[in-house]
C-alpha positions, 0 to 999 in steps of 0.5 A: 065814704066807707063800705061794708062788704061780704065776700064769698069763696067756694071751699070743696062742697060749701061756700064760705063767707067773710064780712068786713069794712073798708074805704076802698073796696077794689083794693081790699078785695085785691088784698084778700085775693093776694093773701094780704088781707085778713088771716081767715081769707088767705089762700082762697079766691074771693068774690064780692057778693054784697056791699053797702055804702056809709058816710061815717066810719062808726056807722059802717063798723056797727053795720059790719058787726051786725052783718057778721052776727046775722048768719041768716042774712049772710046765707041769703046773700050767699045764695044770690050768687 
């Protein structure tokens, strides 16, 4: 099982987001919050805003790429928080 996820963090007066994929969402979010995730996520507190489950890794990777490029959808998902 693989997950595509969107995490958000408040940065001064704006909300920033990060999209990724993983097979263990709780562990991955913990890594991001402990500055051991992606370089972009270091030094911030992140909250899980969205995730979706996939059976195959290659499908999850394709969906991650689509979500990363779809800023309109990312902004809609951020607003729901």
